C-alpha positions as CSV (number, residue, x, y, z in Angstrom):
1,X,-30.4,-18.5,7.9
2,X,-32.6,-20.7,5.7
3,X,-31.0,-22.9,3.1
4,X,-30.9,-21.3,-0.3
5,X,-31.0,-17.7,0.9
6,X,-27.2,-17.3,1.1
7,X,-25.9,-14.6,-1.2
8,X,-22.2,-15.7,-1.2
9,X,-22.3,-19.5,-1.5
10,X,-24.4,-22.4,-2.8
11,X,-26.8,-24.4,-0.6
12,X,-25.3,-27.0,1.8
13,X,-26.8,-29.8,3.9
14,X,-27.3,-29.4,7.6
15,X,-24.5,-31.9,8.4
16,X,-22.1,-30.1,6.0
17,X,-23.0,-26.8,7.6
18,X,-22.3,-28.1,11.1
19,X,-19.0,-29.5,10.0
20,X,-18.0,-26.3,8.3
21,X,-19.1,-24.2,11.3
22,X,-17.1,-26.4,13.7
23,X,-14.0,-26.1,11.6
24,X,-14.4,-22.3,11.4
25,X,-15.0,-22.0,15.1
26,X,-11.8,-24.0,15.8
27,X,-9.7,-21.8,13.5
28,X,-11.2,-18.7,15.1
29,X,-10.5,-20.1,18.6
30,X,-6.9,-20.7,17.7
31,X,-6.5,-17.1,16.3
32,X,-8.0,-15.6,19.4
33,X,-5.8,-17.7,21.6
34,X,-2.7,-16.5,19.8
35,X,-3.8,-12.9,20.3
36,X,-4.4,-13.4,24.0
37,X,-1.1,-15.4,24.4
38,X,1.0,-12.5,23.3
39,X,3.2,-11.4,26.2
40,X,2.0,-8.1,27.7
41,X,4.2,-5.2,26.8
42,X,6.0,-7.1,24.0
43,X,6.7,-4.8,21.0
44,X,4.2,-5.6,18.3
45,X,5.7,-6.4,14.8
46,X,4.0,-4.1,12.3
47,X,1.8,-6.3,10.0
48,X,2.5,-6.7,6.4
49,X,0.9,-4.0,4.4
50,X,-0.6,-6.6,2.0
51,X,-2.5,-8.0,5.0
52,X,-3.9,-4.6,6.0
53,X,-5.1,-3.9,2.5
54,X,-6.7,-7.4,2.2
55,X,-8.3,-7.0,5.6
56,X,-9.7,-3.6,4.7
57,X,-11.1,-5.0,1.4
58,X,-12.6,-8.0,3.2
59,X,-14.3,-5.8,5.8
60,X,-15.8,-3.7,3.1
61,X,-17.2,-6.6,1.2
62,X,-18.3,-8.5,4.4
63,X,-20.3,-5.5,5.4
64,X,-21.9,-5.1,2.0
65,X,-23.0,-8.8,2.0
66,X,-24.2,-8.7,5.6
67,X,-26.2,-5.6,5.0
68,X,-27.9,-7.1,2.1
69,X,-29.1,-9.9,4.4
70,X,-30.1,-7.5,7.2
71,X,-31.8,-4.8,5.1
72,X,-32.9,-6.3,1.7
73,X,-35.6,-3.6,1.4
74,X,-32.8,-0.9,1.0
75,X,-31.3,-2.5,-2.1
76,X,-28.0,-1.1,-3.2
77,X,-28.1,1.4,-0.3
78,X,-28.2,-1.2,2.4
79,X,-24.5,-0.8,3.4
80,X,-25.1,2.9,4.0
81,X,-27.3,2.2,7.0
82,X,-25.6,2.0,10.4
83,X,-27.3,1.3,13.6
84,X,-25.7,3.0,16.7
85,X,-26.1,2.5,20.4
86,X,-24.9,-1.1,20.5
87,X,-21.8,-3.0,21.6
88,X,-20.3,-3.2,18.1
89,X,-20.8,0.5,17.5
90,X,-19.2,1.5,20.8
91,X,-16.4,-1.2,20.7
92,X,-13.6,1.1,19.3
93,X,-14.2,3.8,21.9
94,X,-12.7,1.6,24.6
95,X,-10.6,-0.7,22.5
96,X,-7.0,-1.2,23.8
97,X,-5.5,-2.3,20.4
98,X,-5.5,-1.0,16.9
99,X,-7.5,-2.7,14.1
100,X,-4.2,-3.4,12.3
101,X,-3.3,-5.7,15.2
102,X,-6.2,-8.0,14.4
103,X,-5.8,-8.1,10.6
104,X,-3.6,-11.2,10.2
105,X,-5.4,-13.3,12.8
106,X,-8.9,-12.5,11.3
107,X,-7.8,-13.2,7.8
108,X,-6.4,-16.6,9.0
109,X,-9.6,-17.3,10.8
110,X,-11.7,-16.9,7.7
111,X,-9.2,-18.7,5.5
112,X,-8.2,-15.7,3.4
113,X,-4.6,-16.2,2.1
114,X,-3.4,-12.6,1.7
115,X,0.2,-13.7,1.0
116,X,-0.7,-14.4,-2.6
117,X,-1.5,-10.8,-3.2
118,X,0.9,-8.3,-4.7
119,X,2.9,-5.9,-2.5
120,X,0.2,-3.3,-2.6
121,X,-3.5,-3.6,-3.1
122,X,-5.6,-2.1,-5.8
123,X,-6.1,1.6,-5.2
124,X,-3.1,1.9,-2.8
125,X,-0.1,4.0,-3.6
126,X,2.0,2.6,-6.5
127,X,5.3,3.6,-4.9
128,X,7.0,1.7,-2.1
129,X,6.5,3.5,1.2
130,X,9.8,4.2,3.1
131,X,10.0,1.8,6.0
132,X,10.7,4.5,8.7
133,X,7.6,6.5,7.6
134,X,5.2,3.8,6.5
135,X,1.9,3.0,8.1
136,X,1.3,1.8,10.8
137,X,3.9,4.1,12.3
138,X,2.4,5.5,15.6
139,X,3.2,9.1,14.4
140,X,2.1,8.5,10.8
141,X,-0.2,11.5,10.8
142,X,2.6,13.8,12.1
143,X,4.9,12.4,9.4
144,X,2.4,13.3,6.7
145,X,1.8,16.7,8.2
146,X,5.5,17.5,8.2
147,X,5.6,16.9,4.4
148,X,2.6,19.1,4.0
149,X,4.2,21.8,6.2
150,X,7.4,21.7,4.1
151,X,5.4,22.1,0.9
152,X,3.2,24.8,2.4
153,X,6.2,26.6,3.7
154,X,7.9,26.6,0.3
155,X,4.7,27.9,-1.3
156,X,4.5,30.7,1.3
157,X,8.2,31.7,0.7
158,X,7.6,31.7,-3.1
159,X,4.5,33.8,-2.7
160,X,6.4,36.3,-0.6
161,X,9.2,36.5,-3.1
162,X,6.8,37.2,-5.9
163,X,5.1,39.9,-4.0
164,X,8.4,41.5,-3.1
165,X,9.4,41.5,-6.8
166,X,6.1,43.1,-7.7
167,X,6.4,45.9,-5.1
168,X,10.1,46.5,-6.1
169,X,9.0,46.9,-9.7
170,X,6.3,49.4,-8.6
171,X,8.8,51.4,-6.7
172,X,11.2,51.4,-9.7
173,X,8.5,52.8,-12.0
174,X,7.4,55.3,-9.4
175,X,11.0,56.7,-9.0
176,X,10.6,59.4,-11.7
177,X,7.6,60.8,-9.7
178,X,9.4,60.9,-6.3
179,X,9.8,64.6,-6.3
180,X,6.3,65.3,-7.5
181,X,4.9,62.9,-4.9
182,X,6.8,64.7,-2.2
183,X,5.3,68.1,-3.2
184,X,1.8,66.5,-2.9
185,X,2.4,66.2,0.9
186,X,2.0,70.1,1.2
187,X,3.8,70.0,4.6
188,X,7.3,68.9,5.7
189,X,7.5,65.4,7.2
190,X,7.0,63.9,9.8
191,X,3.7,65.8,10.2
192,X,2.7,65.5,6.5
193,X,-0.5,63.9,5.3
194,X,-0.4,61.3,2.5
195,X,-3.4,62.5,0.6
196,X,-5.6,60.2,-1.4
197,X,-8.3,61.4,-3.7
198,X,-11.1,60.0,-1.5
199,X,-9.8,61.5,1.6
200,X,-9.2,64.9,0.0
201,X,-12.7,65.0,-1.5
202,X,-14.2,64.2,1.9
203,X,-12.3,67.1,3.5
204,X,-13.5,69.5,0.8
205,X,-17.1,68.3,1.0
206,X,-17.1,68.5,4.8
207,X,-18.3,64.9,5.1
208,X,-15.1,63.5,6.4
209,X,-14.9,61.4,9.5
210,X,-13.6,63.1,12.7
211,X,-10.0,64.1,12.0
212,X,-7.1,63.1,14.2
213,X,-5.5,65.9,16.2
214,X,-2.4,65.7,14.0
215,X,-4.4,65.9,10.7
216,X,-6.5,68.7,12.0
217,X,-3.4,70.7,12.9
218,X,-2.0,70.3,9.4
219,X,-5.2,71.0,7.6
220,X,-5.9,74.0,9.7
221,X,-2.8,75.7,8.3
222,X,-3.9,75.2,4.7
223,X,-6.1,77.3,2.6
224,X,-9.1,75.8,0.8
225,X,-7.7,76.9,-2.5
226,X,-4.6,74.9,-1.9
227,X,-6.7,71.7,-1.3
228,X,-8.8,72.4,-4.4
229,X,-5.6,72.9,-6.5
230,X,-4.2,69.7,-5.0
231,X,-7.2,67.4,-5.8
232,X,-6.6,66.8,-9.6
233,X,-2.9,66.1,-8.9
234,X,-3.7,63.6,-6.2
235,X,-6.4,61.9,-8.4
236,X,-3.9,61.6,-11.3
237,X,-1.3,60.1,-9.0
238,X,-4.0,57.6,-7.6
239,X,-5.1,56.6,-11.1
240,X,-1.5,56.0,-12.2
241,X,-0.7,53.9,-9.2
242,X,-4.0,52.0,-9.5
243,X,-3.2,51.2,-13.1
244,X,0.3,50.1,-12.2
245,X,-1.0,47.9,-9.3
246,X,-3.5,46.3,-11.8
247,X,-0.8,45.7,-14.3
248,X,1.6,44.2,-11.8
249,X,-1.2,42.2,-10.1
250,X,-0.3,43.5,-6.6
251,X,-3.6,42.7,-5.1
252,X,-3.5,39.2,-6.4
253,X,0.1,38.8,-5.1
254,X,-1.0,40.0,-1.7
255,X,-3.9,37.6,-1.6
256,X,-1.6,34.8,-2.6
257,X,0.6,35.5,0.3
258,X,-2.3,35.6,2.8
259,X,-3.7,32.3,1.4
260,X,-0.3,30.6,1.6
261,X,0.3,31.9,5.1
262,X,-3.1,30.7,6.3
263,X,-2.5,27.2,4.8
264,X,0.9,27.0,6.5
265,X,-0.4,28.3,9.8
266,X,-3.2,25.7,9.8
267,X,-0.8,22.9,9.3
268,X,1.6,24.1,12.0
269,X,-1.2,24.4,14.5
270,X,-2.3,20.9,13.8
271,X,1.3,19.7,14.2
272,X,1.6,21.6,17.5
273,X,-1.7,20.3,18.9
274,X,-1.3,16.6,17.8
275,X,0.4,14.6,20.6
276,X,3.6,12.8,19.6
277,X,3.6,9.1,20.5
278,X,7.3,8.4,19.8
279,X,10.7,10.1,19.9
280,X,10.3,10.3,16.1
281,X,7.3,12.5,16.6
282,X,9.1,14.7,19.1
283,X,12.0,15.2,16.8
284,X,9.6,16.0,14.0
285,X,8.0,18.8,16.1
286,X,11.5,20.2,16.8
287,X,12.3,20.3,13.1
288,X,9.0,22.1,12.4
289,X,9.6,24.5,15.3
290,X,13.0,25.5,14.0
291,X,11.6,26.5,10.6
292,X,8.4,28.0,11.9
293,X,9.8,30.0,14.9
294,X,13.5,30.6,14.1
295,X,13.7,33.5,16.6
296,X,12.1,31.5,19.4
297,X,14.5,28.6,18.7
298,X,17.5,30.6,19.6
299,X,18.8,30.0,23.1
300,X,18.1,32.9,25.4
301,X,21.7,33.7,25.9
302,X,22.0,34.3,22.1
303,X,19.3,36.9,22.0
304,X,20.7,40.4,22.1
305,X,18.8,42.7,24.4
306,X,16.2,40.1,25.3
307,X,15.8,38.4,28.7
308,X,16.1,34.7,28.8
309,X,14.0,32.3,30.8
310,X,15.5,29.1,32.1
311,X,12.6,26.9,30.9
312,X,13.4,28.1,27.3
313,X,17.0,27.0,27.8
314,X,15.8,23.7,29.0
315,X,13.5,23.4,26.0
316,X,16.3,24.1,23.6
317,X,18.5,21.4,25.3
318,X,15.6,18.9,25.3
319,X,15.1,19.5,21.6
320,X,18.8,19.1,20.8
321,X,18.8,16.0,23.0
322,X,15.8,14.4,21.2
323,X,17.5,14.9,17.8
324,X,20.8,13.5,19.1
325,X,19.3,10.4,20.7
326,X,17.3,9.7,17.6
327,X,20.4,10.0,15.4
328,X,22.5,7.8,17.6
329,X,19.9,5.1,18.1
330,X,19.4,5.8,21.8
331,X,15.8,6.9,21.4
332,X,14.3,4.4,23.9
333,X,14.5,5.3,27.6
334,X,16.3,2.7,29.5
335,X,15.5,1.3,32.9
336,X,18.8,2.3,34.4
337,X,19.2,3.8,37.9
338,X,18.4,7.5,37.8
339,X,21.4,9.8,37.9
340,X,22.0,12.1,40.8
341,X,20.9,15.0,38.6
342,X,17.6,13.3,37.7
343,X,17.0,12.5,41.4
344,X,17.6,16.1,42.3
345,X,15.1,17.3,39.7
346,X,12.4,14.9,41.1
347,X,13.3,16.0,44.6
348,X,12.8,19.7,43.7
349,X,9.4,19.0,42.3
350,X,8.3,17.2,45.5
351,X,10.0,19.7,47.8
352,X,8.2,22.7,46.1
353,X,4.8,21.1,46.8
354,X,5.8,20.3,50.4
355,X,7.0,23.9,51.0
356,X,3.6,25.2,49.8
357,X,1.8,23.0,52.3
358,X,4.2,23.4,55.3
359,X,4.6,27.1,55.0
360,X,1.0,27.9,55.8
361,X,0.4,24.9,58.1
362,X,3.5,25.5,60.3
363,X,3.6,29.3,60.1
364,X,7.1,29.7,58.7
365,X,8.9,33.0,59.0
366,X,10.3,34.7,55.9
367,X,13.8,33.6,56.6
368,X,12.9,29.9,56.8
369,X,10.8,30.2,53.7
370,X,13.7,31.8,51.8
371,X,16.1,29.1,53.0
372,X,13.9,26.3,51.7
373,X,13.1,28.0,48.4
374,X,16.8,28.6,47.9
375,X,17.4,24.8,48.0
376,X,14.9,24.3,45.2
377,X,16.5,27.2,43.3
378,X,19.9,25.6,43.6
379,X,18.5,22.5,41.8
380,X,17.1,24.8,39.0
381,X,20.6,26.3,38.6
382,X,22.2,22.9,38.5
383,X,19.7,21.7,35.9
384,X,20.6,24.7,33.7
385,X,24.3,24.4,34.0
386,X,24.9,20.6,34.2
387,X,24.6,18.9,30.8
388,X,22.4,15.9,30.6
389,X,24.2,12.5,30.3
390,X,21.3,10.6,28.8
391,X,17.6,10.5,28.1
392,X,16.8,10.0,31.8
393,X,18.3,13.4,32.7
394,X,16.5,15.1,29.8
395,X,13.2,13.6,31.0
396,X,13.8,14.7,34.6
397,X,14.7,18.2,33.4
398,X,11.5,18.3,31.3
399,X,9.5,17.3,34.4
400,X,11.0,20.1,36.4
401,X,10.6,22.6,33.6
402,X,7.0,21.5,33.2
403,X,6.3,21.9,36.9
404,X,7.6,25.5,36.8
405,X,6.0,26.4,33.5
406,X,2.6,25.2,34.6
407,X,2.9,27.1,37.9
408,X,4.0,30.5,36.5
409,X,3.2,30.6,32.7
410,X,0.7,28.0,31.6
411,X,-1.5,28.1,34.7
412,X,-5.3,27.6,34.2
413,X,-6.9,30.6,32.5
414,X,-3.6,31.9,31.1
415,X,-3.8,33.0,27.5
416,X,-1.2,31.1,25.5
417,X,0.0,31.9,22.0
418,X,1.3,29.2,19.7
419,X,4.9,29.6,20.9
420,X,3.9,29.0,24.6
421,X,1.6,26.1,23.6
422,X,4.3,24.2,21.7
423,X,6.7,24.6,24.7
424,X,4.0,23.2,27.0
425,X,3.2,20.4,24.6
426,X,6.8,19.3,24.1
427,X,7.5,19.5,27.8
428,X,4.5,17.3,28.6
429,X,5.4,14.7,26.0
430,X,9.0,14.5,27.0
431,X,8.0,14.2,30.6
432,X,5.6,11.4,29.8
433,X,8.5,9.4,28.2
434,X,9.3,8.3,31.8
435,X,6.0,6.3,31.7
436,X,6.8,4.6,28.4
């Protein structure tokens, strides 16, 4: 750039510029070397939040000044213009590291001393963030969503309670009219018709929609004079209830419940669909599932009159195990030798695939197929009955459960509700812990 055109510094001589550029290049080379020298697989220390805030602010200002140089004709809107289809635009699509991992090195390269800043930058939260839930936790989004879910769940419960109180008050005020309302049915239950003014007028005018067989049978036994006599009584009852509903705001209360339920459902769906990256995230999903689906959470053997499926029992144990391991600090899978139970689960997965191939290729008889399938079934029984001794056993059981679930429940094209999707999601994520 020509001397005197810089927007962020005073003019310098050519020699001074070369010296400054050499020094800056040297600092940047050292920063890049430090980044590349980090041992592969070494756990990254979360950067200080002050560095992240300073880096974010610097990036914003750097872009503003750079765009002024690139697009001076756009004036104050220069930074709003972004050119796509280039290396910089596509960089983050294939980047193997997070922007936060470059913050400290880049600030050091440009000579920005972020350590002199306060704990939090201007515009950031004024309250200290709890260490276990602070950015850049890998499951930060899930952690935020859990708090949103708890608030939305409390709002939904409160809305339901208010609606229940409203309807209870309506029933209390309707109690003196119970006998009169019963006489308006004109026919003994359970084949009575709950008349409304609109329905009764449509019957009398002959413009009603086609009647059900049950209604037609009841109406056929009534005289028209009876229906005419009934109309003013029904209209008076409707007017009274309409006024009562308006006074008690029953429609508003019902709408509040629907709104609160929709908000809660949207949050839970996002939680179920967002992959967990750590055991913290898996445990979080378990907590949400317990609150959102209390009936599903029960172990199959605790459901009266309902059949249990073994993958649900495995899921319950996996969930319990995740919470236990997190609470006892054993959350990281260890590189210990797999137990006999874990090896048996892996064998069953492989053997099932081999049976499918060999049965048709070698023309097995039914007896031979039954014998081989029974061996796999024996591993399933063992996985159900034998408690896990560590995270390795839980992961192996999850892999076996996932194999069975994807074969017979979550196969391609199967319609899955939220309950089945969360089972599939958690099984997949626990199974993938073996790769961590």
